[in-house]
C-alpha atoms as one frame of an Amber mdcrd trajectory, in Angstrom:
protein
  55.920  91.369  33.410  59.518  91.754  34.338  58.364  93.816  37.461  56.104
  90.976  38.458  58.981  88.407  38.271  61.263  90.691  40.209  58.630  91.153
  42.956  57.918  87.307  43.009  61.682  86.747  43.206  62.071  89.220  46.167
  59.077  87.649  47.928  60.662  84.141  47.449  63.898  85.411  48.918  62.067
  86.796  51.949  60.170  83.650  52.457  63.290  81.527  52.173  65.075  83.732
  54.748  62.163  83.496  57.120  62.089  79.724  56.617  65.844  79.450  57.377
  65.393  81.502  60.489  62.546  79.233  61.640  64.559  76.022  61.006  67.575
  77.553  62.856  65.268  78.387  65.775  63.785  74.889  65.961  67.377  73.387
  66.117  68.507  75.771  68.942  68.330  73.651  72.055  67.621  75.135  75.463
  71.021  75.302  77.275  71.722  72.452  79.703  72.551  74.295  82.901  73.224
  72.752  86.250  71.039  73.043  89.297  71.950  75.765  91.803  74.654  74.795
  94.137  73.788  72.981  97.326  74.620  75.948  99.561  74.773  75.439 103.265
  72.316  77.983 104.590  72.641  77.084 108.274  74.584  80.345 108.816  71.868
  82.447 107.216  70.215  83.654 110.330  73.580  84.511 111.956  74.493  86.474
 108.809  71.172  88.323 108.963  71.712  89.314 112.604  75.152  90.644 111.784
  73.923  92.460 108.710  70.977  93.882 110.673  73.485  95.953 112.739  74.796
  97.646 109.592  71.285  98.416 108.321  70.418 100.107 111.590  72.961 102.921
 111.072  71.407 105.792 109.197  74.135 106.554 106.702  72.557 109.108 104.427
  75.116 110.261 101.834  78.071 112.218 103.186  77.793 115.881 102.434  80.983
 117.989 102.863  78.905 121.177 103.444  77.068 119.473 106.380  80.032 117.313
 107.451  77.616 114.667 108.481  80.378 112.059 109.092  79.095 110.818 112.512
  76.820 108.010 111.087  79.678 106.737 108.938  82.057 106.737 111.925  79.422
 104.807 113.831  79.055 102.291 110.964  82.818 101.792 110.849  82.871 101.034
 114.566  79.992  98.525 114.021  82.006  96.925 111.247  85.060  96.652 113.367
  83.075  94.720 115.867  81.470  92.490 113.256  84.649  91.761 111.234  87.503
  91.781 113.786  89.785  89.572 111.756  89.464  91.857 108.747  90.390  94.917
 110.568  93.196  93.362 112.494  94.785  91.599 109.496  94.278  94.214 106.765
  95.929  97.618 106.282  93.303 100.329 106.704  93.357 103.618 104.933  90.700
 106.262 105.721  89.907 109.260 103.432  88.192 112.581 103.968  84.530 111.949
 104.177  85.006 108.567 105.794  85.425 106.433 102.638  87.714 103.439 103.170
  90.115 101.137 101.479  91.571  97.964 103.085  94.497  95.966 101.826  94.924
  92.225 102.458  98.420  91.382 101.442  98.702  88.168  99.409 101.550  86.039
  98.160 101.867  88.210  95.052 100.924  91.712  93.886 100.755  90.752  90.173
  97.002  90.394  89.895  95.336  92.574  92.644  91.579  92.033  93.147  89.466
  95.012  94.236  86.005  94.521  95.661  84.009  97.649  96.205  80.622  99.222
  96.859  79.118 102.069  98.868  77.798 102.364 102.406  75.733 105.513 101.959
  72.038 105.171 101.231  69.224 107.464  99.987  66.671 108.780 102.412  63.451
 106.803 103.257  60.065 108.125 104.408  59.034 106.118 107.486  55.272 106.299
 106.896  55.607 104.782 103.482  57.253 101.540 104.786  55.650  98.521 106.477
  58.694  98.387 108.794  60.891 101.165 110.132  63.437 101.632 107.238  66.447
 101.691 109.462  65.363  98.782 111.794  66.703  95.857 109.763  63.468  93.988
 110.645  63.566  90.222 109.777  60.350  88.716 108.493  59.897  85.329 106.801
  63.586  84.825 105.886  63.878  88.387 104.540  65.522  91.407 106.066  63.938
  94.837 105.423  65.754  98.212 105.563  67.218 100.991 103.446  70.487  99.735
 101.919  69.640  96.092 102.112  69.928  95.948  98.357  71.747  99.200  97.520
  74.294  98.304  98.644  75.195  97.514 102.289  74.592  93.820 101.418  77.379
  93.827  99.016  79.751  95.374 101.472  78.628  92.936 104.174  79.155  89.989
 101.928  82.728  90.638 100.830  83.723  91.577 104.351  82.152  88.328 105.721
  83.912  86.390 103.011  87.302  87.787 104.012  86.548  87.447 107.730  85.878
  83.673 107.283  88.934  83.102 105.070  91.259  84.998 107.419  89.947  83.000
 110.389  90.576  79.857 108.537  94.204  80.836 108.059  93.852  81.418 104.307
  96.447  83.586 102.532  95.333  84.902  99.099  97.471  84.286  96.056  97.205
  87.984  95.099  96.556  91.124  97.089  92.895  91.892  97.862  91.448  95.308
  98.356  88.113  96.283  99.869  86.865  99.753  99.051  83.699 101.550 100.246
  82.600 105.061  99.610  80.200 107.305 101.516  78.787 109.512  98.811  78.155
 107.379  95.768  74.414 108.244  95.777  75.278 111.882  95.321  78.140 111.328
  92.847  80.599 112.604  95.421  84.296 112.474  95.698  84.944 109.324  97.767
  85.759 107.047  94.797  88.005 109.663  93.257  90.121 109.842  96.461  90.370
 105.974  96.437  91.445 105.962  92.792  94.052 108.664  93.462  95.383 106.532
  96.328  95.709 103.474  94.060  97.506 105.570  91.497  99.944 107.011  94.111
 100.659 103.523  95.340 101.031 102.040  91.818  98.225  99.579  92.278  96.608
  98.458  88.975  93.906  95.851  89.776  93.483  92.906  87.543  89.781  93.125
  88.250  87.490  95.595  89.992  84.002  94.430  90.922  81.397  97.002  91.980
  77.632  96.850  92.364  75.623  96.527  89.188  73.731  93.742  87.402  72.354
  90.893  89.427  71.150  87.329  88.893  67.732  88.222  87.665  64.764  85.987
  87.172  62.193  86.861  84.456  64.662  89.442  83.127  63.045  89.696  79.692
  59.668  88.458  78.237  59.321  84.605  77.956  62.811  84.143  79.408  62.552
  81.238  81.848  66.157  80.962  82.882  67.911  83.340  85.486  70.264  85.699
  83.849  73.421  87.079  85.435  74.043  90.515  83.907  77.458  92.111  84.150
  77.686  95.866  83.638  80.474  96.622  81.101  79.703 100.296  80.652  77.683
 103.185  82.160  75.801 105.651  80.242  76.688 109.276  80.510  74.687 112.095
  82.085  73.876 115.666  81.124  71.382 118.249  82.371  70.308 120.760  79.789
  68.485 123.924  80.826  66.105 125.244  78.143  65.005 128.856  78.676  62.305
 130.815  76.973  61.908 134.499  77.474  59.246 137.157  76.814  58.144 140.594
  77.940  55.877 139.075  80.545  52.492 140.658  81.155  49.081 140.115  82.720
  47.339 136.766  81.996  44.081 138.585  81.048  45.506 139.557  77.669  47.852
 136.734  76.734  49.728 136.843  73.379  50.595 133.862  71.306  53.737 131.796
  71.982  54.386 132.695  75.557  57.505 131.091  77.150  55.612 128.093  78.501
  53.728 127.513  75.240  57.019 127.519  73.257  58.597 125.094  75.735  55.589
 122.912  75.438  55.749 122.817  71.621  59.430 121.926  71.797  58.702 119.096
  74.325  55.999 117.754  72.146  58.175 117.729  69.119  60.916 115.798  70.983
  58.454 113.350  72.543  56.643 112.652  69.241  59.659 112.589  66.972  62.654
 111.144  68.834  65.641 113.048  67.460  68.617 111.105  68.588  70.451 108.154
  67.115  69.496 104.532  67.647  71.844 101.610  67.374  72.285  98.182  68.725
  75.973  97.907  69.774  77.591  94.446  69.871  77.432  94.126  73.629  73.661
  94.646  73.600  73.360  92.207  70.756  75.175  89.742  72.865  72.654  90.194
  75.734  69.727  89.467  73.474  71.458  86.461  71.777  72.185  85.026  75.196
  68.703  85.621  76.448  67.250  84.018  73.244  68.672  80.630  74.448  66.105
  80.558  77.279  63.200  82.284  75.431  60.049  80.749  73.879  57.935  81.442
  70.820  58.250  84.568  68.709  60.831  86.082  71.145  63.164  83.156  70.547
  62.516  83.340  66.842  63.382  87.028  66.635  66.297  87.244  69.122  68.100
  84.109  68.082  68.188  85.334  64.472  69.878  88.637  64.748  71.482  88.129
  61.412  68.099  88.681  59.906  66.060  90.711  62.454  68.613  93.068  64.069
  67.496  96.011  61.918  63.828  95.354  62.689  64.423  94.977  66.363  66.506
  98.084  66.579  63.492 100.001  65.115  60.799  98.230  67.210  62.310  97.913
  70.667  62.477 101.634  71.460  58.854 101.997  70.513  57.742  99.001  72.500
  59.641  99.632  75.772  61.337 102.382  77.712  63.977  99.795  78.570  64.455
  99.057  74.934  64.957 102.714  74.156  67.495 103.116  76.975  69.667 100.179
  75.746  69.823 101.570  72.212  69.819 105.321  72.479  70.593 108.336  74.596
  67.331 109.000  76.450  65.664 112.310  77.177  63.470 113.024  80.237  62.065
 116.408  81.058  62.267 116.582  84.827  61.876 120.181  86.178  59.802 123.105
  84.925  59.562 126.695  86.245  57.552 129.682  85.102  55.805 132.432  86.875
  55.371 132.611  90.639  51.882 134.059  90.327  48.859 132.445  88.665  47.822
 135.545  86.852  51.214 136.608  85.535  52.755 135.529  82.104  56.363 134.723
  82.940  59.036 136.902  81.546  61.218 133.769  81.736  60.421 130.084  81.998
  62.622 127.062  81.736  62.635 123.254  81.677  65.441 120.761  82.538  66.063
 117.925  80.131  68.031 115.162  81.775  69.857 112.945  79.126  71.526 109.659
  79.683  74.003 109.533  76.869  74.786 106.395  74.988  78.320 105.674  73.669
  76.934 106.012  70.152  76.184 109.774  70.807  78.208 111.702  73.311  77.245
 114.695  75.433  78.231 117.347  72.863  76.544 115.581  69.870  73.373 115.048
  71.953  73.331 118.584  73.099  73.682 120.001  69.560  70.559 118.075  68.441
  68.552 119.439  71.327  69.924 122.898  70.812  68.963 122.947  67.066  65.333
 122.028  68.020  65.220 124.663  70.750  66.243 127.377  68.399  63.215 126.739
  66.244  61.142 127.910  69.144  63.381 130.754  70.183  64.645 128.823  73.232
  68.141 129.046  74.631  69.801 125.797  75.574  72.778 125.422  77.937  74.474
 122.484  79.687  74.399 122.732  83.517  76.102 119.505  84.364  77.544 116.617
  82.486  79.682 113.459  82.333  80.406 111.181  79.446  79.648 107.586  79.230
  82.256 105.301  80.620  84.711 103.279  78.560  83.422  99.922  77.452  85.117
  96.828  79.099  86.339  94.159  76.623  84.108  91.087  77.164  86.887  88.975
  75.719  89.464  90.301  78.144  90.991  88.308  81.036  89.130  90.246  83.750
  85.678  89.767  82.251  86.323  86.096  81.446  87.507  85.416  85.003  84.443
  87.031  86.511  82.225  85.148  84.104  83.856  81.824  85.132  83.150  82.520
  88.863  79.520  83.503  88.195  79.003  80.213  86.279  80.612  78.316  89.208
  78.477  79.891  91.909  75.242  80.344  89.862  75.445  77.356  87.482  71.708
  77.670  86.669  72.075  81.109  85.174  73.042  82.506  81.755  75.785  85.181
  81.891  75.843  88.178  79.653  77.253  91.737  79.438  74.863  94.572  80.108
  74.694  98.348  79.718  74.321 100.113  83.047  71.526 102.778  82.689  72.473
 104.518  85.909  75.796 105.619  87.355  78.101 103.930  89.920  81.497 104.630
  91.455  82.928 101.963  89.215  83.342 104.383  86.254  86.190 106.135  88.024
  88.336 102.997  88.202  88.816 102.909  84.451  91.969 105.076  85.259  93.599
 102.086  87.049  92.158  98.946  85.459  90.984  97.610  82.111  88.377  95.464
  83.883  86.105  97.614  86.066  82.890  95.546  86.117  79.523  95.923  87.756
  77.959  92.858  89.247  76.091  92.219  92.468  75.970  88.456  93.299  72.369
  88.575  94.543  69.496  86.622  93.230  66.211  88.740  92.649  63.299  89.152
  90.411  61.960  92.381  88.739  59.629  93.141  91.654  62.520  92.983  94.134
  64.647  95.099  91.754  62.027  97.865  91.850  62.604  98.164  95.658  65.980
  99.837  95.085  65.534 103.436  96.184  61.901 102.427  96.795  59.654 101.522
  99.765  60.190  98.257 101.712  63.623  97.614 100.284  64.663  94.090 101.349
  66.896  91.154 100.608  66.462  87.422 101.272  68.631  86.117 103.999  69.817
  83.218 101.860  71.095  85.670  99.316  73.658  86.945 101.832  75.025  83.413
 102.024  75.245  83.038  98.293  76.886  86.428  97.918  79.464  85.563 100.539
  80.283  82.310  98.869  80.629  84.132  95.493  83.305  86.566  96.956  85.204
  83.685  98.555  85.370  81.870  95.199  86.362  85.121  93.489  89.258  85.543
  95.982  90.370  81.853  96.135  90.491  81.332  92.310  92.510  84.442  91.458
  95.816  82.856  90.723
């Protein structure tokens, strides 16, 4: 009988907690946000025509072995013609590989602001596009072309912001730096050279703003409010080569556990029984709590009551969504496999590449050890072929984050603002050596369908987004006092 009472008591506690969570949810009001700013878009077409000239230059990432710098020299000449006031007023420093940093001297050097992004782009297959990918074709208030989102639009917008301010006679309260690299897409050395220059010149920016999160509509299920997501860290990266060997032989008399079979068993074990840690760090919890303010139904109930459902969500999200897995864990993707060169030969050696994006909760070495242990069960050798650790996490209560947040709220008053874990890599990670606030935010409105165009076909940006982004950078400069 005592057991029955205990079970009834536990059930009562559970029901009470669920009821408390429901009452809390009912009392959570949808945030009162302002309407989007009344932005003057009469310059939008002029912006688009200027930006079109940048898109037309085919700046595939700089490769030191090829020394393919001519397109970047061409783009710099185009930019000199588009932004004459910037290049005449600012001190220009050029690096090997054609990366740039410009300095606009302000009234003070106490709180330098550094705006950055990259001008290199990934290749595009002409036949897969509706418009030639390096034409900058303008259709229905939208401009199409490789780099329109990633990230020539960012570079255009902060240059245009400075061009207009300089022409108006404005002098910034603090120094402003504009940095652009030519090899970000290939994890090259351009950003490193810029950071070394900053160190040599004793420049420690108050805030660095690179590409990253955007002002995203329909960012999460049932979320009806745009959400401005600010990247406060980047996941790490590691390639692990997993090699299985045998004596080879003819395929007509195959033995058990050939190299490819052993690799397949290992892959299946990892796919079916995810072996790495899963945890919801406070920055991800903040993202979900913020999003809950604009959610509906069961999503609002769950995400607005993290005190009760955090454990459950931590277990469920990775199973429900690849995005959920990526936010909460190191991820594993098997990307390359190689065996025999002949159809009728058992390979003496076969390998597969596992690409891991490491989460701060489990670094490169810890993640590798887990994979290595599983590999040994199948007589497979594991080795790291390339790696980098996750970046440091920017303090969301720090002055730099709070300042950026305030400007986002000013320019995009209809959006929620939240920190975000960057799942890919940017140049911004290098700047942790010179600042405590290296943040990743692109001031561009888009939805999930537009977001998919990055590195994809028919990449494009709305013309009005260029105006909003330019306004954002002007506010960021003018309010940095």
